[in-house]
MARMARPA-376724 format. One record per residue: x, y, z of N, C-alpha, C in turn. Coordinates in steps of 0.02 Angstrom, whole numbers, plus 50000, padded with zeros to 5 digits. Layout:
BEGIN
[[X, Y, Z], [X, Y, Z], [X, Y, Z]]
...
***
This chain:
BEGIN
[[50528, 50361, 47112], [50499, 50436, 47144], [50498, 50402, 47212]]
[[50431, 50353, 47207], [50438, 50331, 47300], [50484, 50320, 47338]]
[[50532, 50284, 47302], [50584, 50262, 47325], [50650, 50324, 47360]]
[[50623, 50375, 47310], [50689, 50436, 47312], [50656, 50479, 47400]]
[[50599, 50471, 47391], [50556, 50521, 47450], [50555, 50475, 47514]]
[[50579, 50397, 47509], [50599, 50356, 47549], [50673, 50367, 47580]]
[[50714, 50375, 47538], [50781, 50376, 47558], [50798, 50431, 47573]]
[[50760, 50488, 47539], [50805, 50577, 47551], [50784, 50594, 47617]]
[[50757, 50561, 47668], [50754, 50586, 47741], [50786, 50537, 47777]]
[[50837, 50497, 47746], [50884, 50442, 47809], [50940, 50499, 47771]]
[[50948, 50504, 47719], [50995, 50545, 47661], [51015, 50611, 47696]]
[[50976, 50633, 47738], [50989, 50700, 47747], [51024, 50713, 47823]]
[[50991, 50632, 47852], [51022, 50622, 47914], [51061, 50585, 47916]]
[[51102, 50561, 47873], [51163, 50526, 47862], [51221, 50529, 47905]]
[[51220, 50588, 47955], [51279, 50591, 47993], [51266, 50573, 48061]]
[[51182, 50576, 48074], [51174, 50560, 48122], [51151, 50458, 48131]]
[[51149, 50436, 48073], [51130, 50374, 48056], [51223, 50347, 48070]]
[[51282, 50402, 48046], [51334, 50359, 48040], [51352, 50377, 48111]]
[[51346, 50426, 48169], [51386, 50438, 48222], [51338, 50389, 48267]]
[[51286, 50359, 48256], [51255, 50322, 48299], [51265, 50272, 48304]]
[[51303, 50250, 48233], [51328, 50164, 48232], [51409, 50172, 48228]]
[[51438, 50207, 48243], [51528, 50220, 48271], [51510, 50222, 48332]]
[[51452, 50255, 48365], [51440, 50256, 48449], [51460, 50199, 48471]]
[[51384, 50128, 48437], [51382, 50077, 48450], [51438, 50025, 48447]]
[[51482, 50042, 48396], [51534, 49987, 48382], [51585, 50004, 48426]]
[[51599, 50074, 48461], [51661, 50107, 48484], [51619, 50054, 48561]]
[[51572, 50057, 48570], [51548, 50050, 48665], [51545, 49982, 48659]]
[[51521, 49949, 48597], [51519, 49860, 48616], [51581, 49851, 48602]]
[[51666, 49889, 48566], [51705, 49853, 48574], [51759, 49858, 48634]]
[[51749, 49912, 48681], [51752, 49941, 48752], [51747, 49872, 48778]]
[[51683, 49864, 48784], [51658, 49830, 48796], [51678, 49755, 48811]]
[[51679, 49726, 48757], [51704, 49650, 48734], [51762, 49658, 48760]]
[[51826, 49714, 48749], [51884, 49717, 48766], [51897, 49690, 48871]]
[[51836, 49717, 48893], [51819, 49675, 48955], [51803, 49605, 48960]]
[[51791, 49579, 48919], [51768, 49495, 48930], [51825, 49452, 48940]]
[[51810, 49399, 49013], [51868, 49358, 49008], [51876, 49332, 48957]]
[[51959, 49310, 48987], [51986, 49240, 48932], [51953, 49181, 48949]]
[[51913, 49119, 48907], [51896, 49085, 48941], [51945, 49020, 48931]]
[[51938, 48993, 48965], [51984, 48889, 48982], [51937, 48838, 48982]]
[[51926, 48818, 48948], [51901, 48754, 48927], [51941, 48674, 48969]]
[[51887, 48649, 49001], [51925, 48578, 49031], [51866, 48507, 49005]]
[[51879, 48488, 49007], [51837, 48423, 48947], [51855, 48351, 48973]]
[[51795, 48298, 48985], [51798, 48218, 49017], [51776, 48192, 48969]]
[[51774, 48115, 48966], [51733, 48060, 48936], [51717, 48042, 48981]]
[[51645, 48024, 48963], [51604, 47964, 48998], [51605, 47891, 48943]]
[[51601, 47852, 48973], [51598, 47798, 48928], [51523, 47729, 48967]]
[[51486, 47714, 48947], [51441, 47668, 48965], [51444, 47614, 48899]]
[[51458, 47544, 48925], [51470, 47486, 48875], [51403, 47424, 48887]]
[[51375, 47417, 48833], [51326, 47355, 48836], [51368, 47295, 48885]]
[[51318, 47270, 48917], [51330, 47182, 48934], [51341, 47141, 48898]]
[[51296, 47144, 48851], [51266, 47084, 48819], [51306, 47095, 48736]]
[[51314, 47158, 48730], [51359, 47175, 48667], [51320, 47200, 48610]]
[[51260, 47220, 48640], [51210, 47238, 48592], [51216, 47311, 48582]]
[[51184, 47366, 48556], [51190, 47427, 48542], [51164, 47456, 48604]]
[[51182, 47517, 48615], [51149, 47551, 48664], [51106, 47589, 48651]]
[[51028, 47611, 48664], [51001, 47646, 48616], [51012, 47725, 48643]]
[[50975, 47758, 48592], [50987, 47805, 48592], [50965, 47841, 48649]]
[[50994, 47918, 48653], [50950, 47949, 48693], [50982, 47954, 48772]]
[[51016, 47938, 48771], [51069, 47919, 48856], [51084, 47990, 48876]]
[[51083, 48043, 48833], [51126, 48105, 48853], [51057, 48129, 48892]]
[[50985, 48112, 48860], [50925, 48166, 48900], [50923, 48134, 48968]]
[[50948, 48079, 48966], [50936, 48053, 49047], [50996, 48069, 49099]]
[[51039, 48071, 49064], [51128, 48100, 49096], [51104, 48192, 49116]]
[[51076, 48206, 49090], [51061, 48292, 49068], [51011, 48299, 49142]]
[[50982, 48241, 49117], [50919, 48243, 49177], [50916, 48231, 49236]]
[[50960, 48186, 49267], [50982, 48171, 49319], [51037, 48225, 49344]]
[[51081, 48257, 49309], [51135, 48297, 49330], [51096, 48353, 49370]]
[[51035, 48385, 49318], [51009, 48453, 49331], [50944, 48440, 49392]]
[[50943, 48384, 49415], [50886, 48359, 49458], [50935, 48394, 49551]]
[[50873, 48446, 49554], [50901, 48476, 49625], [50946, 48423, 49660]]
[[50928, 48358, 49677], [50937, 48344, 49719], [51036, 48320, 49708]]
[[51044, 48317, 49634], [51127, 48297, 49638], [51169, 48369, 49612]]
[[51124, 48426, 49577], [51166, 48486, 49566], [51176, 48542, 49624]]
[[51112, 48531, 49655], [51132, 48574, 49724], [51198, 48588, 49762]]
[[51192, 48509, 49793], [51262, 48476, 49826], [51317, 48505, 49801]]
[[51324, 48520, 49719], [51400, 48545, 49682], [51394, 48621, 49717]]
[[51325, 48649, 49687], [51354, 48735, 49702], [51371, 48748, 49782]]
[[51347, 48707, 49808], [51356, 48704, 49871], [51426, 48696, 49896]]
[[51470, 48672, 49879], [51533, 48626, 49868], [51582, 48688, 49876]]
[[51652, 48692, 49924], [51695, 48745, 49920], [51702, 48764, 49859]]
[[51703, 48735, 49805], [51736, 48764, 49721], [51686, 48822, 49719]]
[[51635, 48848, 49747], [51580, 48890, 49732], [51585, 48942, 49792]]
[[51623, 48933, 49850], [51629, 48990, 49913], [51631, 49056, 49888]]
[[51682, 49058, 49841], [51681, 49137, 49820], [51617, 49172, 49792]]
[[51595, 49139, 49758], [51525, 49166, 49738], [51466, 49171, 49770]]
[[51478, 49126, 49812], [51414, 49121, 49876], [51435, 49197, 49911]]
[[51479, 49203, 49935], [51506, 49269, 49971], [51497, 49317, 49947]]
[[51492, 49316, 49868], [51483, 49384, 49833], [51397, 49397, 49849]]
[[51364, 49347, 49849], [51294, 49348, 49879], [51242, 49343, 49813]]
[[51275, 49288, 49772], [51249, 49235, 49724], [51205, 49193, 49768]]
[[51147, 49185, 49755], [51097, 49121, 49764], [51118, 49053, 49751]]
[[51110, 49008, 49768], [51111, 48930, 49755], [51091, 48919, 49679]]
[[51016, 48962, 49667], [51001, 48957, 49600], [51023, 48982, 49546]]
[[51054, 49050, 49569], [51098, 49088, 49513], [51157, 49041, 49499]]
[[51201, 49017, 49551], [51250, 48966, 49533], [51216, 48910, 49494]]
[[51163, 48889, 49485], [51156, 48822, 49454], [51143, 48859, 49386]]
[[51106, 48905, 49387], [51096, 48933, 49306], [51170, 48947, 49267]]
[[51215, 48974, 49296], [51287, 48989, 49274], [51316, 48916, 49284]]
[[51299, 48872, 49306], [51328, 48821, 49284], [51316, 48782, 49228]]
[[51244, 48788, 49228], [51200, 48753, 49166], [51229, 48790, 49099]]
[[51265, 48859, 49113], [51289, 48919, 49044], [51331, 48877, 49030]]
[[51394, 48858, 49077], [51457, 48842, 49053], [51467, 48762, 49046]]
[[51423, 48728, 49043], [51420, 48648, 49032], [51393, 48622, 48957]]
[[51449, 48607, 48926], [51420, 48575, 48881], [51409, 48492, 48859]]
[[51364, 48463, 48845], [51375, 48376, 48849], [51359, 48348, 48753]]
[[51371, 48309, 48741], [51390, 48284, 48674], [51374, 48206, 48684]]
[[51334, 48169, 48634], [51330, 48103, 48633], [51367, 48079, 48574]]
[[51402, 48019, 48595], [51420, 47983, 48531], [51408, 47909, 48536]]
[[51384, 47880, 48495], [51394, 47796, 48465], [51434, 47762, 48454]]
[[51480, 47714, 48477], [51504, 47687, 48447], [51490, 47592, 48450]]
[[51452, 47566, 48401], [51424, 47497, 48431], [51388, 47507, 48489]]
[[51428, 47452, 48532], [51400, 47410, 48605], [51419, 47464, 48643]]
[[51447, 47540, 48628], [51461, 47575, 48666], [51448, 47657, 48681]]
[[51429, 47688, 48722], [51404, 47747, 48713], [51453, 47798, 48755]]
[[51463, 47827, 48724], [51518, 47905, 48733], [51498, 47975, 48749]]
[[51492, 48000, 48818], [51451, 48066, 48819], [51524, 48103, 48844]]
[[51542, 48154, 48810], [51601, 48223, 48825], [51559, 48280, 48853]]
[[51605, 48272, 48913], [51585, 48359, 48962], [51628, 48398, 48951]]
[[51609, 48455, 48934], [51657, 48513, 48936], [51629, 48555, 48969]]
[[51684, 48595, 48996], [51662, 48652, 49054], [51713, 48709, 49026]]
[[51669, 48761, 49062], [51725, 48849, 49025], [51721, 48873, 49101]]
[[51776, 48924, 49075], [51787, 48938, 49162], [51839, 49003, 49149]]
[[51860, 49063, 49185], [51904, 49092, 49177], [51972, 49080, 49188]]
[[51965, 49019, 49257], [52009, 49010, 49292], [52023, 48929, 49269]]
[[52093, 48924, 49236], [52094, 48833, 49185], [52089, 48781, 49259]]
[[52131, 48802, 49317], [52110, 48737, 49368], [52062, 48746, 49396]]
[[52023, 48804, 49395], [51941, 48812, 49426], [51897, 48757, 49386]]
[[51921, 48775, 49310], [51889, 48719, 49275], [51896, 48646, 49264]]
[[51946, 48631, 49282], [51972, 48557, 49295], [51943, 48556, 49358]]
[[51944, 48585, 49412], [51898, 48556, 49454], [51837, 48538, 49470]]
[[51784, 48587, 49435], [51720, 48571, 49415], [51707, 48540, 49380]]
[[51745, 48521, 49317], [51741, 48465, 49251], [51739, 48398, 49300]]
[[51797, 48383, 49340], [51811, 48335, 49383], [51726, 48302, 49435]]
[[51733, 48382, 49484], [51678, 48356, 49512], [51616, 48341, 49480]]
[[51588, 48351, 49413], [51543, 48345, 49381], [51538, 48259, 49362]]
[[51605, 48247, 49330], [51591, 48171, 49303], [51581, 48130, 49372]]
[[51622, 48143, 49437], [51610, 48112, 49493], [51537, 48106, 49509]]
[[51514, 48149, 49507], [51433, 48165, 49539], [51395, 48144, 49476]]
[[51401, 48113, 49403], [51362, 48066, 49387], [51396, 48020, 49379]]
[[51443, 47992, 49387], [51461, 47910, 49421], [51433, 47904, 49454]]
[[51415, 47946, 49518], [51377, 47924, 49593], [51308, 47909, 49562]]
[[51289, 47960, 49522], [51198, 47950, 49487], [51176, 47876, 49473]]
[[51241, 47873, 49435], [51258, 47829, 49367], [51235, 47739, 49429]]
[[51274, 47741, 49473], [51297, 47699, 49511], [51219, 47688, 49569]]
[[51181, 47726, 49543], [51114, 47713, 49594], [51062, 47697, 49546]]
[[51077, 47713, 49483], [51033, 47668, 49413], [51056, 47617, 49388]]
[[51110, 47582, 49422], [51126, 47524, 49380], [51066, 47471, 49416]]
[[51020, 47483, 49456], [50985, 47428, 49466], [50930, 47402, 49420]]
[[50924, 47473, 49410], [50863, 47481, 49341], [50878, 47469, 49275]]
[[50934, 47455, 49281], [50958, 47407, 49189], [50993, 47466, 49167]]
[[50988, 47517, 49168], [51015, 47574, 49117], [51097, 47560, 49110]]
[[51096, 47601, 49041], [51170, 47583, 49046], [51210, 47637, 49081]]
[[51248, 47610, 49121], [51288, 47623, 49176], [51346, 47670, 49132]]
[[51353, 47753, 49147], [51415, 47793, 49126], [51465, 47796, 49185]]
[[51522, 47782, 49165], [51575, 47801, 49224], [51633, 47830, 49182]]
[[51680, 47879, 49213], [51714, 47928, 49189], [51767, 47878, 49147]]
[[51792, 47877, 49094], [51852, 47854, 49033], [51899, 47892, 49035]]
[[51894, 47946, 49022], [51948, 47987, 49044], [51945, 48056, 49096]]
[[51982, 48058, 49121], [51973, 48121, 49175], [51975, 48179, 49137]]
[[51976, 48251, 49184], [51969, 48298, 49166], [52039, 48310, 49141]]
[[52049, 48346, 49097], [52099, 48379, 49070], [52086, 48451, 49033]]
[[52143, 48489, 49050], [52136, 48575, 49019], [52131, 48556, 48937]]
[[52107, 48590, 48909], [52115, 48606, 48838], [52181, 48652, 48828]]
[[52226, 48635, 48763], [52252, 48682, 48763], [52231, 48757, 48735]]
[[52267, 48801, 48753], [52269, 48861, 48717], [52190, 48899, 48772]]
[[52158, 48954, 48736], [52128, 48993, 48785], [52067, 49003, 48723]]
[[52010, 49020, 48749], [51935, 49039, 48711], [51937, 49107, 48713]]
[[51952, 49166, 48676], [51948, 49230, 48660], [51869, 49252, 48622]]
[[51857, 49304, 48661], [51797, 49345, 48611], [51818, 49338, 48529]]
[[51763, 49313, 48500], [51770, 49323, 48430], [51760, 49393, 48400]]
[[51797, 49439, 48416], [51799, 49515, 48401], [51760, 49536, 48337]]
[[51786, 49502, 48288], [51749, 49513, 48204], [51671, 49500, 48219]]
[[51655, 49432, 48246], [51580, 49422, 48264], [51538, 49471, 48302]]
[[51574, 49489, 48341], [51544, 49546, 48383], [51528, 49610, 48340]]
[[51599, 49646, 48314], [51604, 49696, 48272], [51544, 49699, 48229]]
[[51543, 49643, 48193], [51469, 49629, 48140], [51390, 49636, 48177]]
[[51403, 49617, 48232], [51324, 49631, 48275], [51319, 49706, 48290]]
[[51360, 49735, 48318], [51362, 49795, 48333], [51359, 49830, 48268]]
[[51363, 49816, 48203], [51382, 49869, 48140], [51295, 49862, 48142]]
[[51276, 49808, 48120], [51217, 49815, 48131], [51145, 49838, 48163]]
[[51173, 49843, 48239], [51138, 49851, 48293], [51143, 49925, 48279]]
[[51191, 49937, 48272], [51201, 50024, 48254], [51163, 50055, 48187]]
[[51174, 50021, 48149], [51129, 50054, 48097], [51064, 50061, 48092]]
[[51024, 50007, 48119], [50952, 49992, 48157], [50941, 50033, 48183]]
[[50993, 50073, 48241], [50973, 50117, 48306], [50982, 50161, 48263]]
[[51009, 50186, 48207], [51041, 50253, 48177], [50967, 50277, 48130]]
[[50957, 50193, 48103], [50876, 50230, 48067], [50833, 50237, 48096]]
[[50828, 50204, 48170], [50764, 50213, 48212], [50751, 50287, 48210]]
[[50824, 50303, 48258], [50824, 50387, 48273], [50819, 50429, 48223]]
[[50854, 50414, 48143], [50827, 50464, 48089], [50757, 50469, 48069]]
[[50728, 50415, 48081], [50669, 50407, 48070], [50612, 50448, 48118]]
[[50632, 50441, 48182], [50597, 50482, 48238], [50619, 50560, 48223]]
[[50685, 50580, 48211], [50690, 50654, 48190], [50675, 50693, 48142]]
[[50646, 50623, 48091], [50595, 50654, 48044], [50528, 50684, 48057]]
[[50513, 50634, 48101], [50441, 50658, 48102], [50437, 50693, 48155]]
[[50468, 50705, 48198], [50469, 50761, 48240], [50485, 50835, 48206]]
[[50520, 50826, 48139], [50542, 50880, 48108], [50473, 50896, 48070]]
[[50448, 50852, 48050], [50367, 50859, 48003], [50322, 50897, 48056]]
[[50313, 50857, 48104], [50270, 50889, 48136], [50266, 50973, 48182]]
[[50332, 50976, 48180], [50347, 51051, 48195], [50329, 51089, 48143]]
[[50342, 51072, 48087], [50322, 51098, 47991], [50260, 51107, 48006]]
[[50216, 51059, 48017], [50142, 51082, 48025], [50113, 51119, 48061]]
[[50140, 51112, 48125], [50132, 51154, 48196], [50144, 51209, 48167]]
[[50193, 51225, 48148], [50225, 51318, 48134], [50134, 51339, 48122]]
[[50142, 51338, 48063], [50080, 51393, 48031], [50016, 51410, 48056]]
[[49992, 51335, 48112], [49945, 51351, 48158], [49957, 51392, 48202]]
[[50011, 51399, 48233], [50039, 51433, 48276], [50032, 51512, 48258]]
[[50074, 51524, 48205], [50064, 51601, 48174], [49988, 51630, 48160]]
[[49953, 51578, 48118], [49904, 51603, 48116], [49849, 51596, 48199]]
[[49849, 51586, 48234], [49831, 51602, 48293], [49854, 51653, 48324]]
[[49932, 51679, 48329], [49953, 51724, 48349], [49923, 51795, 48318]]
[[49905, 51796, 48238], [49874, 51838, 48199], [49806, 51847, 48220]]
***
């Protein structure tokens, strides 16, 4: 009985829920159609142990900290590769945030060697390759400064190359998220509508009695 009382208001407003869900899905799909196709470029950096011992894990954290330090990353976003973005009004801080969101770093160990793979994503394949190459050279220069401290020095082993194919928006995943958001929003609107309707029904006898 209680279950029926809970479900009944939403069933009465099923068309509101259906319309809301359909609108959210349609709007999301129209938005997804405008998403750019992304291209990937990647390179590998390798560090070899001088004495043949295993390189301790955690090198990626050091490389990431060095790469994202202001003294290293800001000259990158101030280069000609980002001139168009700067001309559009983006600040260096905003460009650094975008750059961080477009870079993926992973670490692998192979005996006395450590390998870091850097992947960069951009709508332009040429730009993706150019920026990945610049980031690799930037890491190399930073590593050369750290060589005196006894750290494992990473050098570019495989230059930046464009990955075959493109990365397109995953429409099926986007649709599922839109479906969930649409249903949730529809249920909320149906609940609010039921509360407003109940309030009006309770309010109406009071108004009638005051008029009399």
